[in-house]
N, C-alpha and C positions, 0 to 999 in steps of 0.2 A: 491398635498396637498390643504387642504382648501385656500381661498384666505382671505384677511384682513376682507372683509365684513361678509363671513361666520363665520369668528373667533368672530367678537365682537357683532354680532346680537344676540347671546345667553346671552349676558350679561344683565346689567341694567344701570340706568342713574347714580347713584353712581359710579359702576364701570368705567364707561366711563369718569367721573369727575376725578377719580384718576389717570387714563392714562393720561388726559390732563394736571393735576398738574405735573406729571414726564416729560411730554414732553415741559412743558412750553408754552401750548396752551391755549388762551384766550378763553373758550367755553361758548358762549352766549346763545345758545339754552336750553330750560327748558323741551322740551318733548324727550322721548328718540330716536325717529325716527329722528328728526331734528338734534339731538346731534351726532347720529350714521353718518348721512351724512357730518356734519361738521368736525367730527375728523377725518373720513376717508380721506377726502380732505387734511387736515393738514398733517396726517400722512404720505401720500405718497409723500409728497415733499422730493426730496432727500437730501436736506441740513439739514432739521429737523431730517431726519432719521439718517443720518450720524452722526449729533451732539449727538443725543439720546445714539448711539451705542458707540460713542467714550467716553463719559464719565461715562460709566458703571464701575462698581466697579471691581477690579482685577479679583476676584473669579466668578463674572457674566460674565466677558469677556470670560473666560475660557470655561464657559459651553455654551455661545454663539457660540465660535468658535468651540466646539465640535460637535454641531449641524449641523453646515455649513460643517464641515468635513465628516458629515455622510448623506450628500445629503439633509440636513434639516429635517431630522426625526430621531427619535430613540425611541424604546419602553419605554414607561413610567416607567415601573419597572425599567430599566437599567439606565434611565436618572436621576431619583430621588434617585436610589442607589449611584450614582455617586455625584450628586449636591444638595442632600437634599430635604426634603419633602416639599409638598404644603398643608398648613392646610386649612381645609374646613370651610368656613365662610358664614353663611346665611347674608342678607343685614344689620340686627339689629346688630349682632356681629361686622361686618366689621366696621361699624359706631363707634361702642364702642371702638374696639382696633387698629384700623388704621393699618392693616398688611403691607400695602405699604409704611408706614412711618418707620416700624419696623419690616422688614423682617428677617426670620430665615434662609434664605437659598438662594443660588443664583437661584434657581427655584422661588422663590417667587418674587425676583428682576424682573426677565424676564417677569414673569406673570402679574405683576400690571404696567408693561409698555407697554403691549399689544403686546411683540415681540414674544412671544409663544402662542400655543394654545394646546388644548388636543382634539383627536378625536380617535375613534374606526374604525380600517381599518382591512380587511381581506387580507393580503399580504401574509399568509402561510395558514395552514390547518384551523385554527380558527380565529375569530377577536379578535384583540388585542388593548389595548389602546397605543397610540403614542403620544409623544410630537413631536411638528412639528412647523417650522416657516412659517408663511403665505406667500404664493406664491410672492407678491409684493416684501416683504422685502428679500426674498431668491435671487430673480433676482437683487435687488440692491446691496446686498451684494457680490453677485458672478455673474455678468453679462455673463461671458463667461464660466462659470461652469469649471473653471480651478485650483479651489483648490482641492489638492489632499486629498483622504481619506486613504492614504496609509502610516503609520509610517515605516520609513526605519532604518536599522541597521547601527551600526557603523562599521568601518573597524576592522578586527580582530587583535588581539594582536599576538606577536610572540610566546607567549606560548600556544595560541589557534591553532597554524598552524604546530606544531612540527612534526607531522606524517601525510604527505599528501597521498592522495589517488586520482590518476588521473581518470577521466571518460574514459571510452572505450566502444566498441560495442560488449563486450563478450557475452551479453545477446542473441545475435544472434545464437552463437555456442551452448549456453546451452540450446535454444528452440530448436535447432536441435537434440541435444541428448535426450532431454526431449520427443520429438515427435517419436523418434526411440524406445525409452525404453516404451512408451505407446503402440506402434504399435506391440511390442513383448511381451507385459504383463510383462515387467521386473521392479523389484522393483527399486527405485531411489537410494537406497543405493547401489546397483551394477552397477552404472554408474559413469562417470566422473564429474558429477555435483558436484557443492560445497553443503556440507551437512549443509545448512543453512535453518531451517524450514521456517523462515518467507518469504525467498527469493523463495524457492521452491513452497510454497503456493501462493505466488504473481504470480509466472511464469506459473504455472498449470492453475490458473483462468484465467490469461491474454490470453493464447492461446486458452482457451475454448471460452471466449467473442470474441476474433478475429475469431473464427469460423473455426479453424484449427482442433478442437477435437469435436466429437459429444458428446452427452450426456452420452454415455456409455464409455467414455474415449478412444475411438477409433478415430484415426487421419482420417481425411477426405482427400483422396488421392490427388484430383486435387488442392484443396486449398493449401496442405501442399507442393505440387510441384511447384505450383507457387509462394509461399513464398520462398522456398529454392533456385529457380532460379533467384528470382528479385535481381539487385544490393543491396549491403549491406546497401546503404544509404536509398533506398526505402523501404527497409525492416525495418529498424529502425524506420523510421519516421510512419511506418503503425502501429508497436507495441506502439510507443509514441502516436499516435493519437487515438487509440483504448482505452487506458488506460485514456487519457485526456477527451474523451467524453462520457465514460461509467459509468451509473449510478449502473450498475450491479457489477463493481467492488468496492466494498465497503472497502476502506482503514481503516475507523474507526473499522469495525468488525475484520478486520485482524490485529489490532495493538497489538505488543505483550505486555504481561503483565496484559491485561484486559479482562474480559468476559462480553458480552453484552447479556442481557436477555429481554423478552418481545416483543410487537409489535409496539413499537414506530419507527419512521422512521427519517433517516438522509439525508441530500443531500450531498452526496460525491464529487460534482462538486465544490461547494462553496469553500472548503479549497485549491483545486488545482487552481481554477481561482484566489483566493487571492495570492498565491505564484507566480503563473505566473505573474500577475501584478507587484509584487515586484520585480521579477527577471528582469523584462522588463525596470525597471527604474534605474537598478544598473550599476556600471562600471564593464564590464566582466574581467578586468585585476586586479581587487581587491579581496581580501580574505575578506568576510564579516562574523561578530560575529553572530552566531545563538543564544547563551543566549541574546545577545542585540535585535536582531530581536523579540525574544519570549516576552521579557520583555516589548518593544514597544507595541506590538500587546494587550498584557495583560493589558497595561495601557490604550491604546487608542481605540482599536478594539476588545474587549475581546468576544463579543457575535458573531463573524464572522458566526457560523455554527449554533448558537442557536436562534431558533424563539422566538422573544420577550424576549429574556435575561432568558430563562427557563433552570434551571439547576437541576431540580427535576424531570421531567417526564423521563428521560433516565435512564433505569435501567443498570447500569454499575457497575461491582465489579472488586476488585483487584484480580488478578488471584491467588497471593501468599496467602494473607491473607483472602480472600473471603469477605472484608470490602466493603460495598457499596460506591461509589466514586460519591455523589451526592453534589450539592452545589458549590457555586463559588470557594470556599476554595480548592477544588480539580480541578482547572484549570490545573495546572502544571501537574497534573498525566493524564489528558484526553485530553484536546484540545491543550495545550502546546506539551504533549507527541505526539499527531497526527501530528503537524507540524515538530517536529524534525524527526518523522518517515518518513514523505513524501520527506524532503530533503535528510536524510541519507539512504534513502530506494529507492523508485520507481523513483524519480528525479536522482538519482545517479546511479542505476540499468539501467535506460534508457539512461544514457550518457548525461544528461541535465547539471548537475552540478558536479563538483569536491569537494570532502570533506576533511577536516582535523581533527585530534584529538590531544590531548595533550599527549597521548600514544597509543600503538598498539591497545589495546582492550578497549580503553575507549570510551564514546559516542560521537558522532561528535560534534565539537564546533564553525566549521568555514565551509563556503562553497564559491565557486566560479563559475560563468557561465562558462562551458567549450566552446571550439571553436564549437564542435556539438551542444551544446545547444544553442548558439546564432542563429543558423539556426532552430533547432527544434522548438524553441519558436515562430519563425516567420513563421512555416508551410512550410519550405523549407528542404528539404532532404540533410542531411550533407554530405560533401566531405570525405571519408574516406581513410586513408592510406593504410588500410588493404586489399590486393588484393588476390583474392581466386585463387593462381596459385600453392599453395603448392603441396608437393610430399609425396608419400608412399614408404615405403620399406618394403619388405615382406623376413621374414627370414626361414630357412627349417624347424623350429619347430613349424610353423603355427602362428607366431606373426608377427603382422602388426604395422609398426609405422607410424603415421600420424601426420605431424607437424601442427602448429596452422594455416597455411595458406591453408590448404586443403580445396577445394570446400564443401559447406554445404551440397548439394545434394549428394556428395559423402560418407561425413562422416554419412550422414542418412542412407545410403545403407550400409555402414559397420557395423552400429549398428543393422542391421537386420540380417546379416550373421554372425556375431562375437560376442564375448564376451568382454565387455570392461575390461582391466586390470588397475587396479588402481595403479598409480605411480605418485610420486611427481615431476617428470621430465617435462620440458616443453612439448616434444612431447607426445601425446596421444596413448595409445598402446591398441591393440585389439588382440583377440586370437580366431584361429579358432578351435573349439571343437566340438565333437559329439553332444554335447547338444545344441549348437548354430545352427548347421546344421539341426538337427531335429526340433528346433522351426522354422527354415526358411522354411523347406518343409511344416510345418503346415500353413504356410503363402502363400502356393502355389508357393514358389521359390526353383529353381533348384540350387544345389551346383555349378555346372559350369557356373552359370550366375556370380558368383563370379569372376571367371577366366575372362570372358568377360568383366566385369566392370573395372577390374583392367587394361586390355590390353586398353579398350576404353579411359582410363584417363592416357595413356602413363606410366604406371608403367612397368618399366623395370627390367630384371633379376628375374623373378618370379621363383623360385626354381621349379625344374621337380617335385620333391617329393610333393609340394603342388598340382600342376597340376593333378597328378596322383591320389593323396588321395580324390580329389574333385570329380574326374570322378569315382572313385571306389564306393565312398559313393553313389554318384546318383544312380549307377547300383546296388549295393548290400545293401544299408544302413549300420547300426551299425553291424560290425563284431566280435568286442572284447568289452567286459564289464570289468570293474574294480568294485568289491564292498568289502565292510569290512563285516566280517562275525565273529561270535563267534564258535570256534572249540569244539568239545568234544573229548578229547584224553583218550584212554584206556590203560592201562599198558599191559593188556594181551589180545590177540586176541580171546580167548574163552569167554570174557564178550560181545562181540558183539552180538551173537546169543541170550543172555539171555536179553539183554534190548531190542533187536528188537521184541522179542515175548511179551513183555510187553506192553500192549495198551496204556497206559497212559504215558509211556516213547517213544513208538515210533511215538506217534502224535507230540512230540516236536522236532522230527528230521527231517532234509531236506535231501540233498544228503549225501550217505555213500562214502567217499572219498577212504577208505581202510578198512581192518579187524580191524584197531585200531583207526580209526578217522572218526568223521561226523559232519555235519554242523548243529549247532542248529537253530530252526527257530526264527525269531525275536518275542521278548516278552515272550519267553518261559523259560528263564533261572531259574527263582525262582521254576515254576512249576517242571522243570526237576530235580532240586536240591531236592525237596520234594519228588518226585516220587522215585528217586535213593535211599533216605535214607529209604523209606518204603520197598525196598527189601535188605536193609543191605548195600548198598554202600554209604559211605561218600564221597563228592566231596570237591577237593581244586579248589578254583577259583582264577586264576590269569589273573585279568582285570584291567587295569589301570583306 
């Protein structure tokens, strides 16, 4: 920031005399340059500075401390919005109205004491006007830079922590399931994955940015193998670090309930950094109130992600009402909602925090730093109790039961050979089907490799019928098909030659099963009814 000399040299003699009067300095110089030298020396005296700050009115003290908390600077628009205007005076009007003796705002009190200045700085994309504390004053007020800029929440109440959800490393198993689904071009609806759109969008984006998935949604085999075989703690910190450091994962654009338009840009690292700093200052054994944290940040650090306090240039709409969400009055719906999403979304999904709600389906109201989170926040792989030594049971009907501790690499391969069976039970079920084996063959896999895979992972008691069916499929492929068809049934066999000789009718028929039954080709039912009516045969349709 500019120093005291740079701050005062743009003023005039009258302005310096007003500062001297406020500080109790006996300014004897009658030229601007001499007065500037004289007042600078007096204002740099620690005792004079401390006394001037100490006797500030309460509202000016609040504004002064606010700037200190913000590293000695804040955008002029934000500062004057919070602490009042600074009227513009030329020298003559200043002499007439004496604004230093009758200030209208805390900003004017600080201004006419020379404690703050105004300067244009390019700290983001465009130059912005900032209020600032001159360097010498900032050093004297906070010599060791220990003043925290972080508003902290209060502990959560009992009502805010009724329904608690403990963080876990389940995202690793979900990542495994999703990678297998992507490899097999299987829709996420046909997987064991939780059907939560926001979570699935986040996980898909995270795996792509981590380099596990190519642009065409095809997994990278080597990177996937390294991820699946890594210890769970290392795999989890890799996902966390990818999210924490990536600007390509834009949490604001993924925030449920809003739509973002236009070419404006935000920095997704800023909100993550803010919350990480907050978390590192909190007692991990305590539940903390999310509404309290949002209230504190809105009051003391509202523009944490807004360059120069600009609430109008980001084109954001409410997804339900399509109403624009501009202006500070929509802070709760955008900035506050983003912080709530980060706590109850990515930070919870990645195992950093536990969350609590008032009810099962209500929004998160409290958070607590998890045991995993204490290590993740410090860049240390967490020690996880989940050991991948689980087993698989194979039944004679081709169903495989994999418990939650099955190694991820084995679970991934099961997802390539089998179809997931959706079940509400703890164990995940898979089923060997003709369709799943056909898809596996399309990926250059051989059905008998599944037998080898199970044997290598010490799966015992594989039914002989399963081994034989896999061998037979590899040799002959699909030998039996089942399909749904619509049948044409005739009461009299002598009708069959008649309809077969009628071109428009015969084109609608598939296989002739016997002299009274034929299969109707898909999509031909209405055409066939009309054609039969044209030769005097009315049709009774018995289709549910």
